[in-house]
One Martini backbone bead per residue (centre of mass of N, CA, C, O) as a GRO file, in nm:
protein
  172
    1MET     BB    1  11.355  11.518   7.908
    2ASN     BB    2  11.135  11.282   7.825
    3HIS     BB    3  11.156  10.989   7.666
    4PRO     BB    4  10.935  10.784   7.502
    5ASP     BB    5  11.101  10.511   7.553
    6ARG     BB    6  11.045  10.518   7.877
    7PHE     BB    7  10.743  10.458   7.913
    8LEU     BB    8  10.680  10.152   7.877
    9PRO     BB    9  10.844  10.029   8.111
   10LEU     BB   10  10.701  10.191   8.333
   11PHE     BB   11  10.410  10.108   8.271
   12LEU     BB   12  10.443   9.795   8.291
   13GLU     BB   13  10.530   9.799   8.596
   14VAL     BB   14  10.232   9.949   8.693
   15GLN     BB   15   9.974   9.827   8.566
   16THR     BB   16   9.863   9.632   8.784
   17ASP     BB   17   9.841   9.841   9.015
   18LEU     BB   18   9.657  10.037   8.861
   19ARG     BB   19   9.421   9.843   8.827
   20ALA     BB   20   9.385   9.790   9.130
   21PHE     BB   21   9.325  10.077   9.214
   22ILE     BB   22   9.077  10.116   9.036
   23GLY     BB   23   8.926   9.858   9.140
   24ALA     BB   24   8.899   9.966   9.438
   25MET     BB   25   8.703  10.221   9.333
   26VAL     BB   26   8.567  10.048   9.089
   27ARG     BB   27   8.307   9.824   9.021
   28ASP     BB   28   8.264   9.866   8.731
   29PRO     BB   29   8.415   9.711   8.465
   30VAL     BB   30   8.373   9.919   8.239
   31THR     BB   31   8.463  10.170   8.392
   32ARG     BB   32   8.740  10.069   8.469
   33GLU     BB   33   8.847  10.040   8.177
   34ASP     BB   34   8.798  10.330   8.088
   35ILE     BB   35   8.983  10.459   8.298
   36PHE     BB   36   9.240  10.312   8.224
   37GLN     BB   37   9.254  10.420   7.934
   38GLU     BB   38   9.258  10.719   8.005
   39VAL     BB   39   9.510  10.712   8.181
   40SER     BB   40   9.703  10.604   7.969
   41MET     BB   41   9.676  10.851   7.781
   42VAL     BB   42   9.767  11.067   7.981
   43LEU     BB   43  10.044  10.953   8.040
   44TRP     BB   44  10.147  10.978   7.753
   45LYS     BB   45  10.087  11.284   7.701
   46LYS     BB   46  10.240  11.368   8.000
   47PHE     BB   47  10.535  11.252   8.012
   48THR     BB   48  10.701  11.523   7.983
   49THR     BB   49  10.602  11.608   8.294
   50TYR     BB   50  10.753  11.399   8.428
   51ASP     BB   51  10.917  11.331   8.736
   52PRO     BB   52  11.196  11.118   8.776
   53THR     BB   53  11.220  11.159   9.103
   54ARG     BB   54  10.959  11.015   9.096
   55PRO     BB   55  10.735  10.784   9.118
   56PHE     BB   56  10.548  10.656   8.870
   57GLY     BB   57  10.313  10.528   9.032
   58ALA     BB   58  10.227  10.784   9.182
   59TRP     BB   59  10.163  10.950   8.934
   60ALA     BB   60   9.952  10.757   8.813
   61ARG     BB   61   9.757  10.756   9.061
   62GLY     BB   62   9.694  11.054   9.058
   63ILE     BB   63   9.555  11.049   8.785
   64ALA     BB   64   9.348  10.830   8.856
   65ALA     BB   65   9.209  10.980   9.086
   66ARG     BB   66   9.106  11.213   8.910
   67LYS     BB   67   8.939  11.033   8.717
   68ILE     BB   68   8.753  10.914   8.930
   69LEU     BB   69   8.636  11.182   9.029
   70GLU     BB   70   8.528  11.268   8.755
   71ASP     BB   71   8.337  11.029   8.722
   72HIS     BB   72   8.168  11.086   8.975
   73ARG     BB   73   8.066  11.362   8.883
   74LEU     BB   74   7.928  11.258   8.617
   75ARG     BB   75   7.768  11.036   8.818
   76SER     BB   76   7.602  11.190   9.053
   77ARG     BB   77   7.325  11.032   9.041
   78LEU     BB   78   7.503  10.826   9.152
   79PRO     BB   79   7.635  10.645   9.379
   80GLU     BB   80   7.912  10.642   9.554
   81ALA     BB   81   8.151  10.424   9.635
   82PHE     BB   82   8.358  10.666   9.704
   83PRO     BB   83   8.493  10.905   9.858
   84PRO     BB   84   8.751  11.118   9.806
   85GLU     BB   85   8.908  11.048  10.075
   86VAL     BB   86   8.941  10.747  10.008
   87ILE     BB   87   9.098  10.770   9.748
   88GLU     BB   88   9.335  10.925   9.876
   89ALA     BB   89   9.408  10.709  10.089
   90VAL     BB   90   9.474  10.483   9.893
   91ALA     BB   91   9.694  10.631   9.743
   92ALA     BB   92   9.875  10.668   9.992
   93GLY     BB   93   9.908  10.366  10.052
   94PHE     BB   94  10.053  10.299   9.793
   95ASP     BB   95  10.292  10.496   9.833
   96GLU     BB   96  10.403  10.365  10.099
   97GLU     BB   97  10.431  10.072   9.923
   98GLU     BB   98  10.648  10.113   9.745
   99GLY     BB   99  10.789   9.812   9.590
  100HIS     BB  100  10.525   9.648   9.618
  101SER     BB  101  10.326   9.426   9.522
  102TRP     BB  102  10.004   9.349   9.515
  103ARG     BB  103  10.042   9.050   9.596
  104GLU     BB  104  10.205   9.099   9.853
  105ARG     BB  105   9.988   9.268   9.997
  106GLU     BB  106   9.760   9.059   9.983
  107LEU     BB  107   9.902   8.836  10.138
  108ALA     BB  108   9.949   8.996  10.396
  109LEU     BB  109   9.653   9.058  10.452
  110ASN     BB  110   9.552   8.764  10.470
  111GLN     BB  111   9.731   8.691  10.708
  112CYS     BB  112   9.618   8.907  10.901
  113LEU     BB  113   9.321   8.818  10.891
  114SER     BB  114   9.378   8.526  11.012
  115LEU     BB  115   9.459   8.660  11.308
  116LEU     BB  116   9.188   8.731  11.375
  117PRO     BB  117   8.936   8.738  11.548
  118GLU     BB  118   8.630   8.630  11.472
  119ARG     BB  119   8.470   8.894  11.524
  120SER     BB  120   8.659   9.081  11.362
  121ALA     BB  121   8.646   8.930  11.092
  122ALA     BB  122   8.338   8.964  11.059
  123LEU     BB  123   8.334   9.271  11.050
  124VAL     BB  124   8.515   9.308  10.805
  125ALA     BB  125   8.350   9.133  10.611
  126ASP     BB  126   8.081   9.284  10.625
  127ARG     BB  127   8.193   9.563  10.531
  128TYR     BB  128   8.419   9.488  10.287
  129GLN     BB  129   8.315   9.222  10.139
  130LYS     BB  130   7.986   9.261  10.159
  131GLY     BB  131   7.890   9.573  10.204
  132HIS     BB  132   7.773   9.650  10.466
  133ALA     BB  133   7.603   9.843  10.656
  134VAL     BB  134   7.639   9.976  10.962
  135GLU     BB  135   7.342   9.958  11.043
  136ASP     BB  136   7.315   9.650  10.988
  137ILE     BB  137   7.536   9.558  11.181
  138SER     BB  138   7.406   9.673  11.431
  139THR     BB  139   7.153   9.499  11.422
  140ASP     BB  140   7.300   9.217  11.416
  141THR     BB  141   7.503   9.275  11.684
  142GLY     BB  142   7.420   9.525  11.894
  143MET     BB  143   7.587   9.750  11.811
  144THR     BB  144   7.690  10.046  11.788
  145ILE     BB  145   7.781  10.261  11.553
  146ASP     BB  146   8.024  10.379  11.702
  147ALA     BB  147   8.154  10.105  11.774
  148ILE     BB  148   8.201  10.019  11.485
  149TYR     BB  149   8.380  10.251  11.393
  150GLN     BB  150   8.598  10.203  11.608
  151ALA     BB  151   8.666   9.911  11.537
  152LEU     BB  152   8.743   9.962  11.242
  153SER     BB  153   8.969  10.156  11.298
  154ARG     BB  154   9.144   9.962  11.464
  155LEU     BB  155   9.161   9.738  11.246
  156ARG     BB  156   9.298   9.902  11.025
  157LYS     BB  157   9.549   9.965  11.188
  158GLN     BB  158   9.631   9.676  11.251
  159LEU     BB  159   9.652   9.583  10.953
  160ARG     BB  160   9.855   9.789  10.854
  161GLU     BB  161  10.083   9.707  11.051
  162CYS     BB  162  10.099   9.413  10.970
  163VAL     BB  163  10.168   9.457  10.673
  164GLN     BB  164  10.421   9.626  10.721
  165ARG     BB  165  10.575   9.406  10.872
  166ARG     BB  166  10.566   9.189  10.644
  167LEU     BB  167  10.714   9.408  10.440
  168GLY     BB  168  10.932   9.576  10.614
  169LEU     BB  169  10.822   9.884  10.710
  170LEU     BB  170  10.875   9.797  11.001
  171ASN     BB  171  11.084   9.764  11.289
  172ASN     BB  172  10.885   9.572  11.492
   0.00000   0.00000   0.00000
């Protein structure tokens, strides 16, 4: 059984990444903080059920993902920032990169973004930094909606591989 004295060091180690994970999924700062506080309480209350053979960060993000989905359901009359499959994909991405701080991953991503051709960088910025709808990007660029989705898919893969190479997670 997990001793309560082990909780705080584990929690403090993942706290920044946990906040970043929640922040990536929840745009409203008040809701973000509420979810973080709720997740923190659940982690403390359920710490005796934590399997120490698994990474604590992955366990914490799993609980956070469920809390985010629960919050989305409760606020269903408002548009979701991200559908459940995106939340799960982001959680999986965090799990793949366990052992690297959020800042290391962010630095690697920024370096990879700087290597993109201008048109690709503009597409990524329009969609993910500025939050433009694909339909609006289509109108602005003259690209078809399908072409935009395909380009974004290729760019996400390219960026993921670049970040993994920079973090030493890929062998090539």
